[in-house]
C-alpha positions as a Python dict, from the first residue, in 0.01 Angstrom:
ca = {
    (1, 'Q'): (0, 0, 0),
    (2, 'N'): (297, 230, 54),
    (3, 'R'): (474, 150, -273),
    (4, 'T'): (595, 442, -482),
    (5, 'K'): (376, 539, -775),
    (6, 'K'): (487, 704, -1098),
    (7, 'L'): (289, 1020, -1025),
    (8, 'D'): (405, 1066, -666),
    (9, 'P'): (664, 1331, -765),
    (10, 'Y'): (374, 1542, -897),
    (11, 'Q'): (132, 1476, -612),
    (12, 'T'): (165, 1825, -462),
    (13, 'E'): (87, 1990, -795),
    (14, 'I'): (-208, 1760, -863),
    (15, 'I'): (-359, 1820, -518),
    (16, 'T'): (-315, 2195, -566),
    (17, 'W'): (-497, 2177, -900),
    (18, 'L'): (-782, 1968, -758),
    (19, 'K'): (-831, 2199, -460),
    (20, 'A'): (-819, 2510, -677),
    (21, 'Y'): (-1038, 2360, -953),
    (22, 'P'): (-1252, 2081, -802),
    (23, 'D'): (-1441, 2048, -1132),
    (24, 'A'): (-1121, 1962, -1323),
    (25, 'T'): (-1138, 1625, -1496),
    (26, 'S'): (-868, 1361, -1487),
    (27, 'A'): (-827, 1414, -1862),
    (28, 'Q'): (-752, 1779, -1797),
    (29, 'I'): (-503, 1690, -1522),
    (30, 'Y'): (-339, 1448, -1766),
    (31, 'D'): (-306, 1724, -2026),
    (32, 'W'): (-162, 1969, -1769),
    (33, 'L'): (99, 1710, -1665),
    (34, 'Q'): (201, 1668, -2028),
    (35, 'D'): (202, 2041, -2090),
    (36, 'Q'): (391, 2155, -1781),
    (37, 'F'): (615, 1857, -1705),
    (38, 'G'): (647, 1684, -2042),
    (39, 'I'): (519, 1354, -1905),
    (40, 'Q'): (495, 1091, -2180),
    (41, 'S'): (540, 752, -2010),
    (42, 'V'): (222, 754, -1798),
    (43, 'A'): (-106, 615, -1934),
    (44, 'E'): (-427, 816, -1909),
    (45, 'N'): (-587, 539, -1701),
    (46, 'T'): (-301, 568, -1451),
    (47, 'V'): (-369, 939, -1412),
    (48, 'R'): (-742, 878, -1375),
    (49, 'N'): (-691, 621, -1098),
    (50, 'Y'): (-435, 840, -923),
    (51, 'V'): (-663, 1145, -932),
    (52, 'N'): (-955, 938, -801),
    (53, 'D'): (-741, 814, -513),
    (54, 'L'): (-634, 1169, -423),
    (55, 'R'): (-995, 1291, -437),
    (56, 'E'): (-1096, 1020, -193),
    (57, 'K'): (-796, 1068, 35),
    (58, 'Y'): (-824, 1447, 57),
    (59, 'H'): (-1206, 1464, 34),
    (60, 'I'): (-1220, 1661, -290),
    (61, 'P'): (-1553, 1561, -450),
    (62, 'K'): (-1575, 1542, -826),
    (63, 'V'): (-1819, 1779, -995),
    (64, 'T'): (-2028, 1586, -1246),
    (65, 'V'): (-2111, 1736, -1583),
    (66, 'G'): (-2414, 1637, -1787),
    (67, 'R'): (-2341, 1450, -2107),
    (68, 'V'): (-2415, 1616, -2440),
    (69, 'Y'): (-2589, 1407, -2705),
    (70, 'G'): (-2376, 1340, -3015),
    (71, 'A'): (-2483, 1241, -3367),
    (72, 'V'): (-2394, 889, -3474),
    (73, 'D'): (-2431, 914, -3853),
    (74, 'E'): (-2101, 837, -4021),
    (75, 'L'): (-1986, 997, -4346),
    (76, 'P'): (-1710, 896, -4591),
    (77, 'P'): (-1370, 1069, -4597),
    (78, 'G'): (-1369, 1407, -4769),
    (79, 'K'): (-1746, 1451, -4739),
    (80, 'Q'): (-1808, 1699, -4458),
    (81, 'I'): (-1661, 1953, -4218),
    (82, 'Q'): (-1874, 2083, -3930),
    (83, 'V'): (-1819, 2434, -3793),
    (84, 'D'): (-1939, 2592, -3471),
    (85, 'F'): (-1851, 2879, -3240),
    (86, 'G'): (-1827, 2919, -2864),
    (87, 'E'): (-1722, 3166, -2600),
    (88, 'I'): (-1578, 3146, -2251),
    (89, 'M'): (-1464, 3378, -1972),
    (90, 'V'): (-1110, 3309, -1848),
    (91, 'D'): (-879, 3456, -1586),
    (92, 'T'): (-593, 3681, -1700),
    (93, 'H'): (-238, 3700, -1567),
    (94, 'S'): (-314, 4048, -1431),
    (95, 'G'): (-599, 3919, -1216),
    (96, 'G'): (-882, 4029, -1444),
    (97, 'R'): (-1125, 3843, -1665),
    (98, 'Q'): (-1125, 3814, -2044),
    (99, 'K'): (-1397, 3689, -2277),
    (100, 'L'): (-1262, 3473, -2557),
    (101, 'Y'): (-1431, 3340, -2869),
    (102, 'V'): (-1346, 3011, -3040),
    (103, 'A'): (-1420, 2871, -3386),
    (104, 'G'): (-1407, 2492, -3408),
    (105, 'F'): (-1381, 2269, -3716),
    (106, 'I'): (-1407, 1891, -3732),
    (107, 'L'): (-1380, 1640, -4015),
    (108, 'S'): (-1696, 1435, -3975),
    (109, 'H'): (-1531, 1108, -4077),
    (110, 'S'): (-1205, 1109, -3882),
    (111, 'R'): (-1300, 1361, -3607),
    (112, 'F'): (-975, 1548, -3678),
    (113, 'K'): (-1008, 1896, -3529),
    (114, 'Y'): (-892, 2253, -3575),
    (115, 'V'): (-963, 2552, -3350),
    (116, 'E'): (-882, 2920, -3359),
    (117, 'W'): (-943, 3187, -3096),
    (118, 'L'): (-1022, 3560, -3095),
    (119, 'D'): (-1061, 3814, -2815),
    (120, 'R'): (-1366, 3971, -2987),
    (121, 'P'): (-1676, 3835, -3165),
    (122, 'F'): (-1620, 3673, -3504),
    (123, 'R'): (-1697, 3856, -3827),
    (124, 'T'): (-1748, 3718, -4177),
    (125, 'H'): (-1390, 3793, -4287),
    (126, 'D'): (-1265, 3613, -3974),
    (127, 'L'): (-1463, 3302, -4069),
    (128, 'I'): (-1319, 3306, -4422),
    (129, 'R'): (-961, 3348, -4300),
    (130, 'I'): (-991, 3088, -4026),
    (131, 'Q'): (-1165, 2841, -4254),
    (132, 'E'): (-876, 2868, -4499),
    (133, 'N'): (-641, 2800, -4208),
    (134, 'A'): (-847, 2490, -4128),
    (135, 'F'): (-822, 2369, -4490),
    (136, 'Q'): (-446, 2406, -4471),
    (137, 'Y'): (-434, 2226, -4135),
    (138, 'F'): (-652, 1942, -4268),
    (139, 'G'): (-464, 1923, -4597),
    (140, 'G'): (-772, 1984, -4812),
    (141, 'M'): (-1138, 2085, -4839),
    (142, 'T'): (-1448, 1867, -4807),
    (143, 'E'): (-1749, 1854, -5042),
    (144, 'E'): (-1979, 2020, -4790),
    (145, 'I'): (-1954, 2231, -4477),
    (146, 'V'): (-2215, 2246, -4200),
    (147, 'Y'): (-2244, 2573, -4008),
    (148, 'D'): (-2417, 2648, -3680),
    (149, 'Q'): (-2394, 3027, -3684),
    (150, 'D'): (-2550, 3151, -4005),
    (151, 'R'): (-2530, 3523, -3923),
    (152, 'L'): (-2166, 3519, -4035),
    (153, 'L'): (-2244, 3388, -4383),
    (154, 'A'): (-2616, 3421, -4456),
    (155, 'V'): (-2853, 3716, -4459),
    (156, 'S'): (-3161, 3495, -4472),
    (157, 'E'): (-3293, 3157, -4584),
    (158, 'N'): (-3608, 3156, -4796),
    (159, 'A'): (-3775, 2830, -4901),
    (160, 'G'): (-3447, 2651, -4874),
    (161, 'D'): (-3251, 2911, -5073),
    (162, 'L'): (-2965, 3081, -4892),
    (163, 'I'): (-2907, 3452, -4935),
    (164, 'L'): (-2541, 3491, -4847),
    (165, 'T'): (-2358, 3803, -4736),
    (166, 'E'): (-2169, 3978, -5015),
    (167, 'S'): (-1823, 3882, -4891),
    (168, 'F'): (-1917, 3520, -4828),
    (169, 'T'): (-2085, 3499, -5171),
    (170, 'K'): (-1756, 3593, -5338),
    (171, 'Y'): (-1571, 3341, -5125),
    (172, 'H'): (-1825, 3067, -5198),
    (173, 'H'): (-1801, 3132, -5574),
    (174, 'F'): (-1426, 3082, -5542),
    (175, 'R'): (-1431, 2764, -5330),
    (176, 'R'): (-1757, 2602, -5452),
    (177, 'F'): (-1833, 2382, -5151),
    (178, 'K'): (-2188, 2284, -5054),
    (179, 'I'): (-2330, 2483, -4760),
    (180, 'E'): (-2556, 2326, -4497),
    (181, 'L'): (-2710, 2526, -4213),
    (182, 'C'): (-2808, 2308, -3918),
    (183, 'R'): (-3125, 2379, -3727),
    (184, 'K'): (-3133, 2519, -3375),
    (185, 'S'): (-3094, 2259, -3101),
    (186, 'D'): (-3051, 1979, -3353),
    (187, 'P'): (-2791, 1729, -3227),
    (188, 'E'): (-2857, 1500, -3524),
    (189, 'S'): (-2701, 1752, -3763),
    (190, 'K'): (-2432, 1914, -3546),
    (191, 'G'): (-2362, 1680, -3256),
    (192, 'K'): (-2000, 1617, -3354),
    (193, 'I'): (-1899, 1983, -3353),
    (194, 'E'): (-2097, 2063, -3038),
    (195, 'Q'): (-1895, 1795, -2862),
    (196, 'V'): (-1575, 1952, -2996),
    (197, 'I'): (-1663, 2301, -2866),
    (198, 'K'): (-1744, 2153, -2527),
    (199, 'Y'): (-1421, 1949, -2530),
    (200, 'V'): (-1205, 2249, -2624),
    (201, 'K'): (-1362, 2471, -2359),
    (202, 'N'): (-1354, 2211, -2081),
    (203, 'N'): (-1021, 2041, -2150),
    (204, 'F'): (-812, 2325, -2292),
    (205, 'A'): (-956, 2661, -2187),
    (206, 'T'): (-1109, 2609, -1844),
    (207, 'H'): (-869, 2716, -1564),
    (208, 'R'): (-603, 2826, -1816),
    (209, 'I'): (-456, 3174, -1754),
    (210, 'F'): (-474, 3418, -2047),
    (211, 'H'): (-165, 3629, -2125),
    (212, 'D'): (-221, 3737, -2484),
    (213, 'L'): (-399, 3605, -2792),
    (214, 'N'): (-87, 3486, -2976),
    (215, 'A'): (32, 3282, -2678),
    (216, 'W'): (-319, 3143, -2625),
    (217, 'Q'): (-350, 3030, -2990),
    (218, 'A'): (-2, 2880, -2985),
    (219, 'A'): (-96, 2684, -2672),
    (220, 'A'): (-417, 2569, -2845),
    (221, 'M'): (-219, 2434, -3141),
    (222, 'K'): (11, 2243, -2907),
    (223, 'W'): (-296, 2111, -2725),
    (224, 'L'): (-445, 1985, -3053),
    (225, 'K'): (-128, 1788, -3127),
    (226, 'R'): (-81, 1668, -2769),
    (227, 'T'): (-440, 1595, -2671),
    (228, 'G'): (-718, 1717, -2903),
    (229, 'N'): (-612, 1509, -3204),
    (230, 'Y'): (-398, 1253, -3024),
    (231, 'K'): (-655, 976, -3001),
    (232, 'V'): (-719, 818, -3340),
    (233, 'H'): (-1089, 768, -3422),
    (234, 'H'): (-1195, 419, -3524),
    (235, 'N'): (-1322, 542, -3864),
    (236, 'I'): (-975, 638, -3989),
}
C-alpha cells in the first residue's frame, strides 16, 4: 500500500490543482501534466486512478457534468466539415477576466479537429480566413460544410434558398463547396462539432490563464497535437 507510484513526484501539484479547480477532470489533469512537465510515459488510465485516489484521500468531491448528445451518422472521408462557435470567460495573468471566442472545425469522418481563438466576436472575414487555415491544417477541403452560426455567412434563408452576405458569396463562388445550415438545437445535424466546442472549452480553456492572444493560440495548437487530435478515431 505504501509502494511508490509514478505520479508521486507530482502529487503536490495535482492536489493543488484539484483543490483550486474541483471540477477539473482527470483528462484535464493528464493534459496539464504533459504540458507543464512533459510527461509521456504515464497512461491516461493511470492518471485517472491516481486522481480518483487523491480525491478520496483528501475529500475533494468530483463535480459531475451532464453528457451532451452526439450524432452517430457516419460519413465517408472528404465529405463533410462541421463548424461551430463558442465563447468562454477566463482569468488573465493580471488578475482580471477576459472573454474569448473560439471557432471549431471537425472532419466528420475522422473527427480530426482545428480551433482558432479571438478576443472579440467573429466577423465574416474572420470566418473566411480561419476556414482557410483549417483547410491548410486538414490538408484539403471537403465537399460540404455544416455551419451552426449563419449570421456570419447568410442574410436569410427563404424556401431553402440561402441569401449569403456579399463577402461570403464571393468566397463561396471561389471555393464552390456545398453549404448546410443546421437547425437550432438539432444534435442529429451538429452533434460532432458541439462535442468539440465543449471538449475544447472544458479540456483546454477552463482554468487556463490568459496572457495574450498569440500565446493562447499557440498553446491551443500544441494542445491539438498533444491531446485534441492525439486519439485516433476508429473510422480512420
